C-alpha positions as a LaTeX table, in Angstrom:
\begin{tabular}{lrrr}
\hline
Residue & $x$ (\AA) & $y$ (\AA) & $z$ (\AA) \\
\hline
Met1 & 0.25 & $-0.25$ & $-0.10$ \\
Gln2 & 1.16 & 3.82 & $-0.81$ \\
Asn3 & 1.41 & 5.86 & 2.23 \\
His4 & $-1.58$ & 8.04 & 2.57 \\
Ala5 & $-0.89$ & 10.24 & 5.43 \\
Ile6 & $-1.25$ & 13.78 & 4.51 \\
Ser7 & $-1.90$ & 16.44 & 1.72 \\
Thr8 & $-4.35$ & 19.28 & 1.29 \\
Pro9 & $-7.90$ & 19.33 & 0.62 \\
Met10 & $-7.02$ & 21.16 & $-3.13$ \\
Gln11 & $-3.75$ & 18.76 & $-3.16$ \\
Ser12 & $-5.27$ & 15.71 & $-3.23$ \\
Val13 & $-8.30$ & 13.57 & $-4.22$ \\
Pro14 & $-8.65$ & 10.13 & $-2.20$ \\
Gln15 & $-8.36$ & 6.91 & $-4.01$ \\
Pro16 & $-11.21$ & 4.63 & $-3.90$ \\
Gly17 & $-12.19$ & 3.40 & $-0.64$ \\
Tyr18 & $-10.36$ & 6.53 & 1.49 \\
Arg19 & $-12.09$ & 9.78 & 1.83 \\
Leu20 & $-10.08$ & 12.89 & 2.59 \\
Val21 & $-10.33$ & 14.18 & 6.73 \\
Pro22 & $-8.91$ & 17.21 & 8.77 \\
Ala23 & $-6.46$ & 15.88 & 11.59 \\
Leu24 & $-5.85$ & 17.55 & 14.49 \\
Ile25 & $-1.95$ & 17.62 & 14.91 \\
Gly26 & 0.05 & 18.89 & 17.88 \\
Arg27 & 0.87 & 18.58 & 21.55 \\
Ser28 & $-1.90$ & 19.07 & 23.89 \\
Thr29 & $-0.45$ & 22.48 & 25.39 \\
Asp30 & $-0.39$ & 23.58 & 21.38 \\
Pro31 & $-3.56$ & 25.10 & 19.78 \\
Gly32 & $-2.54$ & 22.12 & 17.31 \\
Val33 & $-2.59$ & 22.63 & 13.01 \\
Ile34 & $-4.83$ & 20.83 & 10.93 \\
Ala35 & $-3.58$ & 18.45 & 8.42 \\
Trp36 & $-5.88$ & 16.72 & 6.00 \\
Val37 & $-5.07$ & 12.97 & 5.90 \\
Gln38 & $-6.55$ & 9.91 & 3.81 \\
Cys39 & $-8.52$ & 8.08 & 5.84 \\
Pro40 & $-9.57$ & 4.36 & 4.87 \\
Asp41 & $-13.70$ & 3.84 & 4.95 \\
Trp42 & $-13.54$ & 1.44 & 7.33 \\
Cys43 & $-11.81$ & 3.99 & 10.08 \\
Ile44 & $-14.30$ & 5.18 & 12.95 \\
Val45 & $-11.43$ & 7.72 & 14.37 \\
Asp46 & $-12.89$ & 11.14 & 14.15 \\
His47 & $-9.37$ & 12.71 & 13.48 \\
Ala48 & $-10.44$ & 16.40 & 14.19 \\
Thr49 & $-11.35$ & 15.75 & 17.57 \\
Asp50 & $-8.87$ & 12.96 & 18.79 \\
Arg51 & $-6.16$ & 14.73 & 18.88 \\
Ala52 & $-1.97$ & 13.28 & 17.61 \\
Ser53 & 1.06 & 14.67 & 19.07 \\
Tyr54 & 2.77 & 14.49 & 15.57 \\
Ile55 & 1.69 & 13.37 & 12.29 \\
Glu56 & 3.09 & 9.63 & 12.78 \\
Asp57 & 0.88 & 9.38 & 15.72 \\
Val58 & $-2.63$ & 9.50 & 13.13 \\
Asn59 & $-4.23$ & 6.24 & 13.61 \\
His60 & $-6.96$ & 4.42 & 11.95 \\
Gln61 & $-9.00$ & 2.14 & 13.89 \\
Gly62 & $-12.04$ & 0.06 & 12.24 \\
Glu63 & $-15.20$ & $-0.78$ & 14.44 \\
Pro64 & $-14.37$ & $-3.34$ & 16.77 \\
Ala65 & $-15.61$ & $-7.01$ & 16.80 \\
Thr66 & $-15.97$ & $-7.69$ & 20.75 \\
Leu67 & $-16.22$ & $-11.10$ & 22.56 \\
Asn68 & $-17.33$ & $-10.33$ & 26.39 \\
Leu69 & $-16.06$ & $-12.93$ & 28.77 \\
Thr70 & $-17.73$ & $-12.91$ & 32.02 \\
Ser71 & $-15.14$ & $-13.02$ & 34.92 \\
Asp72 & $-15.23$ & $-11.72$ & 38.80 \\
His73 & $-11.52$ & $-10.23$ & 37.88 \\
Pro74 & $-12.03$ & $-6.68$ & 37.39 \\
Ala75 & $-9.44$ & $-5.84$ & 35.18 \\
Arg76 & $-10.67$ & $-8.68$ & 32.45 \\
Val77 & $-11.83$ & $-6.66$ & 29.85 \\
Pro78 & $-13.52$ & $-8.18$ & 25.96 \\
Val79 & $-11.45$ & $-9.13$ & 23.84 \\
Glu80 & $-11.49$ & $-7.03$ & 20.79 \\
Val81 & $-10.45$ & $-7.11$ & 17.27 \\
Tyr82 & $-10.52$ & $-4.13$ & 14.83 \\
Leu83 & $-8.38$ & $-2.97$ & 11.57 \\
Ser84 & $-5.50$ & $-0.56$ & 12.44 \\
Trp85 & $-2.99$ & 1.93 & 10.57 \\
Trp86 & $-0.79$ & 4.52 & 11.21 \\
Pro87 & 0.19 & 5.83 & 7.61 \\
Ala88 & 3.20 & 7.47 & 8.33 \\
Ser89 & 4.83 & 5.25 & 10.85 \\
Pro90 & 8.47 & 4.14 & 10.05 \\
Phe91 & 7.67 & 0.75 & 12.12 \\
Asp92 & 6.20 & $-2.39$ & 10.82 \\
Val93 & 2.40 & $-1.04$ & 11.32 \\
Ala94 & 2.66 & 0.67 & 8.39 \\
Glu95 & 0.85 & $-1.41$ & 6.51 \\
Pro96 & $-3.25$ & $-1.77$ & 7.60 \\
Ser97 & $-3.05$ & $-4.48$ & 10.18 \\
Leu98 & $-5.53$ & $-6.78$ & 12.61 \\
Ser99 & $-5.21$ & $-5.71$ & 16.30 \\
Val100 & $-6.14$ & $-8.06$ & 18.87 \\
Asp101 & $-6.74$ & $-6.79$ & 22.78 \\
Val102 & $-6.83$ & $-8.94$ & 25.20 \\
Asp103 & $-6.83$ & $-7.23$ & 28.68 \\
Ser104 & $-5.28$ & $-3.73$ & 27.14 \\
Glu105 & $-2.55$ & $-5.31$ & 25.73 \\
Val106 & $-2.89$ & $-5.21$ & 21.94 \\
Met107 & $-0.86$ & $-7.65$ & 19.30 \\
Ile108 & $-0.58$ & $-6.58$ & 15.93 \\
Tyr109 & $-1.32$ & $-9.63$ & 12.81 \\
Gly110 & $-0.58$ & $-9.04$ & 9.09 \\
Arg111 & $-2.83$ & $-11.04$ & 6.69 \\
Thr112 & $-1.72$ & $-14.31$ & 6.90 \\
Ala113 & $-1.12$ & $-14.51$ & 10.83 \\
Ser114 & $-4.72$ & $-13.32$ & 11.14 \\
Leu115 & $-5.62$ & $-15.78$ & 9.17 \\
Ala116 & $-3.87$ & $-18.37$ & 11.09 \\
Leu117 & $-5.47$ & $-16.71$ & 14.67 \\
Ala118 & $-8.75$ & $-17.12$ & 12.69 \\
Asp119 & $-8.32$ & $-20.59$ & 12.56 \\
Gln120 & $-7.34$ & $-21.58$ & 16.11 \\
Met121 & $-10.56$ & $-19.49$ & 16.83 \\
Val122 & $-12.65$ & $-21.54$ & 15.00 \\
Ala123 & $-10.83$ & $-25.09$ & 16.73 \\
Phe124 & $-11.43$ & $-23.51$ & 19.83 \\
Ala125 & $-15.05$ & $-22.86$ & 19.22 \\
Ala126 & $-15.70$ & $-26.26$ & 18.28 \\
Asp127 & $-14.12$ & $-27.56$ & 21.46 \\
Val128 & $-15.86$ & $-25.09$ & 23.47 \\
Arg129 & $-19.47$ & $-26.21$ & 21.84 \\
Arg130 & $-18.32$ & $-29.81$ & 22.28 \\
Leu131 & $-17.81$ & $-29.83$ & 25.41 \\
Ala132 & $-21.11$ & $-27.80$ & 26.34 \\
Leu133 & $-22.92$ & $-30.48$ & 24.56 \\
Thr134 & $-21.64$ & $-32.76$ & 27.50 \\
Leu135 & $-23.08$ & $-30.79$ & 29.94 \\
Pro136 & $-26.42$ & $-31.64$ & 31.78 \\
Asp137 & $-29.09$ & $-29.18$ & 30.58 \\
Asp138 & $-29.65$ & $-26.01$ & 32.38 \\
Lys139 & $-32.25$ & $-25.79$ & 35.42 \\
Pro140 & $-34.90$ & $-23.57$ & 34.64 \\
Val141 & $-34.87$ & $-20.23$ & 36.21 \\
Pro142 & $-36.89$ & $-19.50$ & 38.94 \\
Val143 & $-39.94$ & $-16.60$ & 38.39 \\
Arg144 & $-38.95$ & $-13.83$ & 40.41 \\
Asn145 & $-41.44$ & $-10.68$ & 40.80 \\
Gln146 & $-40.27$ & $-7.22$ & 39.94 \\
Ala147 & $-38.83$ & $-6.28$ & 43.72 \\
Asp148 & $-36.43$ & $-9.56$ & 43.98 \\
Glu149 & $-35.55$ & $-8.52$ & 40.63 \\
Ala150 & $-34.44$ & $-5.04$ & 41.14 \\
Leu151 & $-32.78$ & $-5.98$ & 44.54 \\
Arg152 & $-30.77$ & $-8.68$ & 42.83 \\
Arg153 & $-29.50$ & $-5.68$ & 40.07 \\
Val154 & $-29.04$ & $-3.39$ & 42.95 \\
Arg155 & $-26.50$ & $-6.32$ & 44.56 \\
Gly156 & $-24.55$ & $-6.71$ & 41.38 \\
Gly157 & $-26.23$ & $-9.76$ & 40.09 \\
Ala158 & $-26.07$ & $-12.14$ & 42.91 \\
Ala159 & $-29.03$ & $-14.47$ & 43.20 \\
\hline
\end{tabular}
């Protein structure tokens, strides 16, 4: 892919799959300047309000897909995957990548590694389904009145 970092509104017509958007660049202590960036159609970042300190920090992110795992541990966060791209970065993230966020630790994968990860997840899901099918049927949930239900919610979901 080409570097689609910055341009001016009159200088560049975005390529198919991109749109030209303003991005606020500068440290938070400065008023900042507006740079026009070619933004991929899948990006959901509002670059005009999500300030980047430097043009190299402009980050495109796609809509996340989230796997919510129930946990009693308060530090656990959902597992999210989304497209990401730092087009002006001199590092490996200069191409669109798949970002995988597990407990606030983000790993970045290229196409081949992303497809391998997807294959592993499909196999894992098959194992979860196979094991779940060996469990006994769920017991019926007792009918609760509205007051009992409200009290349960106030107590954080405890039965």
